C-alpha positions in Angstrom: 80.3 117.6 122.4 77.8 114.9 121.3 79.0 112.2 118.9 78.0 112.9 115.3 75.2 110.8 113.9 76.1 107.9 111.6 74.8 108.6 108.1 73.0 105.7 106.3 72.2 105.7 102.6 69.2 103.5 101.7 68.9 102.6 98.0 65.4 101.1 97.6 62.9 101.5 94.8 59.9 100.4 96.9 58.7 103.7 98.2 56.7 102.3 101.1 59.7 100.3 102.3 62.0 103.2 101.8 59.7 105.5 103.9 59.5 102.9 106.6 63.3 102.5 106.8 63.7 106.2 106.8 61.4 106.7 109.7 62.6 103.7 111.7 66.3 104.5 111.3 65.8 108.2 112.2 64.1 107.2 115.4 67.2 105.1 116.2 69.3 108.2 115.9 70.8 107.9 112.4 70.9 110.5 109.7 69.2 108.9 106.6 69.4 109.6 102.9 67.1 107.8 100.5 67.7 107.0 96.8 65.2 105.1 94.6 67.5 104.3 91.6 70.9 102.7 91.4 72.6 105.6 89.5 71.1 108.0 92.1 72.5 105.8 94.9 76.0 105.9 93.3 75.9 109.7 93.1 74.6 110.0 96.7 77.4 107.8 98.0 80.1 109.7 96.1 78.9 113.1 97.2 77.7 112.3 100.7 80.1 109.6 101.9 77.7 107.7 104.1 78.8 105.5 107.0 76.7 102.6 105.8 74.8 101.6 102.6 71.6 99.6 102.7 71.3 98.4 99.1 68.4 96.6 97.4 69.5 94.2 94.7 66.5 94.6 92.5 66.4 98.3 91.2 64.7 99.8 88.2 67.8 100.9 86.3 71.0 99.0 87.3 70.9 96.2 89.9 72.5 96.4 93.4 75.4 94.2 92.4 76.4 96.8 89.7 76.0 99.6 92.3 78.3 97.8 94.7 80.8 96.9 92.0 81.2 100.6 90.9 81.4 101.9 94.5 84.1 99.3 95.4 86.1 100.4 92.3 86.1 104.0 93.4 88.7 105.0 96.0 86.3 107.5 97.7 83.6 104.9 98.3 85.5 101.6 98.3 85.4 101.3 102.1 81.7 102.1 102.7 80.1 99.1 104.5 77.2 97.5 102.5 74.2 95.6 103.7 72.3 94.0 100.7 68.5 94.0 101.0 66.6 91.6 98.7 63.7 89.3 98.3 65.8 86.7 96.7 66.8 83.6 98.8 69.0 81.9 96.2 72.5 80.9 97.5 74.1 82.2 94.3 72.8 85.7 94.9 74.2 85.8 98.4 77.6 84.5 97.2 77.6 87.2 94.5 77.0 89.9 97.1 79.7 88.5 99.4 82.2 88.4 96.5 81.6 92.1 96.1 82.6 92.7 99.7 79.1 93.0 101.2 79.2 93.2 105.0 75.8 91.6 105.6 72.8 90.3 103.7 69.1 90.6 104.7 66.2 88.9 103.0 62.7 90.5 102.8 60.5 90.4 104.7 62.6 91.1 107.7 62.1 91.9 111.4 62.9 95.5 112.2 64.7 94.4 115.4 66.9 92.2 113.3 67.6 95.2 111.0 68.5 97.4 113.9 71.0 94.8 115.3 72.6 94.2 111.9 73.0 97.9 111.2 74.4 98.5 114.7 76.9 95.6 114.3 78.1 96.6 110.9 78.7 100.2 112.0 80.5 99.1 115.1 82.8 96.9 113.1 83.4 99.7 110.6 84.4 102.1 113.4 86.8 99.6 114.9 88.4 99.2 111.5 88.7 102.9 111.1 91.2 103.0 114.0 93.9 102.1 111.6 94.9 103.8 108.4 93.8 101.7 105.4 97.0 102.4 103.4 99.7 102.1 106.1 98.0 100.0 108.8 99.3 102.5 111.4 96.9 103.7 114.2 94.9 106.8 113.7 91.9 108.6 115.2 91.0 107.8 118.8 94.0 105.5 119.3 96.4 108.4 118.5 94.5 110.9 120.6 94.7 108.5 123.6 98.5 108.3 123.3 98.8 112.1 122.7 97.1 112.7 126.0 100.1 111.1 127.7 102.2 114.0 126.3 100.2 116.5 128.3 101.1 114.9 131.6 103.8 116.3 133.8 107.1 114.5 132.7 105.1 112.9 129.9 106.7 111.8 126.6 107.5 114.1 123.7 106.2 114.1 120.1 107.6 114.5 116.6 105.2 115.6 113.9 106.3 114.3 110.5 104.7 116.3 107.7 105.2 115.2 104.1 105.2 118.3 102.1 104.0 118.4 98.4 102.5 114.9 98.7 99.3 116.0 96.8 101.4 117.5 94.0 103.2 114.2 93.9 99.9 112.4 93.6 98.7 114.7 90.8 101.9 113.9 88.9 102.3 110.2 89.5 98.9 108.9 90.6 97.2 107.5 93.8 99.2 104.2 93.7 102.5 106.0 93.7 101.3 108.3 96.6 100.2 105.2 98.6 103.6 103.6 98.0 105.3 106.7 99.4 103.1 106.7 102.5 103.7 103.0 103.1 107.5 103.4 102.7 107.5 106.3 105.1 105.4 104.4 107.7 107.8 101.5 107.4 111.0 103.5 108.0 109.3 105.4 110.9 108.4 102.1 112.5 111.8 100.7 111.9 113.5 103.8 113.3 111.4 103.6 116.5 112.2 99.9 116.9 115.9 100.4 116.3 116.0 103.2 118.9 115.0 100.7 121.5 112.2 102.9 122.8 110.1 100.4 124.8 107.0 102.6 124.9 107.5 104.3 121.5 104.5 105.0 119.3 104.0 105.7 115.6 100.6 106.8 114.1 98.7 109.2 111.8 97.4 112.6 112.8 96.0 113.0 109.2 95.9 110.6 106.3 99.3 111.9 105.1 100.9 113.3 108.4 102.5 111.2 111.0 103.3 111.5 114.7 105.9 109.7 116.8 105.7 109.6 120.6 108.7 108.8 122.7 110.8 110.0 125.6 111.2 113.7 125.2 115.0 113.4 125.9 115.3 111.2 122.8 113.5 113.6 120.4 116.6 115.2 118.9 118.3 111.9 118.2 115.1 110.5 116.5 114.7 113.7 114.5 118.2 113.3 113.1 117.6 109.6 112.4 114.4 110.3 110.5 115.9 113.1 108.4 118.8 110.9 107.4 116.5 108.0 106.3 114.3 110.3 104.3 117.1 112.0 102.5 118.6 108.6 101.6 115.2 107.4 100.2 113.8 110.5 98.5 115.1 109.8 94.9 113.7 106.3 94.9 110.1 107.6 95.0 110.5 109.2 91.6 110.9 107.7 88.1 114.5 107.7 86.9 114.0 110.6 84.5 112.5 112.9 87.1 115.0 112.5 89.9 116.9 115.7 89.0 113.8 117.9 89.1 113.9 120.4 92.0 110.4 122.0 91.8 107.6 120.9 94.1 109.5 117.9 95.3 108.6 115.8 98.3 110.1 117.2 101.5 109.9 116.3 105.1 109.0 118.8 107.9 109.6 117.7 111.5 108.1 119.5 114.5 109.7 118.6 117.8 107.2 119.0 120.7 107.6 118.8 124.4 104.2 119.8 125.8 105.4 120.6 129.3 108.3 122.7 128.2 106.1 124.6 125.7 103.3 124.9 128.2 100.7 123.2 125.9 97.6 122.4 127.9 95.1 120.6 125.6 94.9 118.2 122.7 93.7 120.8 120.2 96.7 123.0 121.0 99.1 120.0 121.0 97.9 118.7 117.6 98.1 122.2 116.1 101.8 122.5 117.2 102.6 119.0 115.8 101.0 119.9 112.4 102.3 123.4 112.2 103.6 124.4 108.7 106.6 126.7 109.4 
């Protein structure tokens, strides 16, 4: 299956330049979305979640700095890489962009080959960063799939799927910060449990943003399952405000799936991941 195209959002009010960037970037194999106003660019970023934003500073409604400021303040768009595009050469403008977390800065007029290389490099760095979860710092994506493939080998390791039930209901009740605190705490005690077990080749990572996987010797799965359940039960109440610790409805719960691919005759990553994430 071909790798999906990276999506680039260009926010530029000069229509000729916007058209040129649209044509050039499409020829390079990118999906391109054009916005001519700052507010339009914010909406496009929030609804379309581009992989990269090329952002002019001088826009007809709000400037590019304000666009970047508002996107960085929104959880859904805070990690989108930004290349500022401007006619200005003043050092203060460049510093202002960098303070807002800009990933690069290009001054007009520019060479299209320079643009191509800068776009490629920013996207490459962004994809490398995406190999770890931004909340917990644990591996995810391709790094996890690489380790899961070991489980499919004859006499390969086993896996524990750790599913945190009702985490979205918890977020709705207590907010994103509290949810992230829960995920960080869980990632910490999973990592500690793996280290305490002495598993030399043990691995902890994410299969989804809120579901975890542990990979270790399949003969140690039952012992690790018991260790994880015990740690979670001891910690559960501390995730809640004092007045809510006795509530029994829609509480956080842990579901653990114990997987040995060879014993369960699992033959592919899709099937393996489905079993790891199964809701019983």
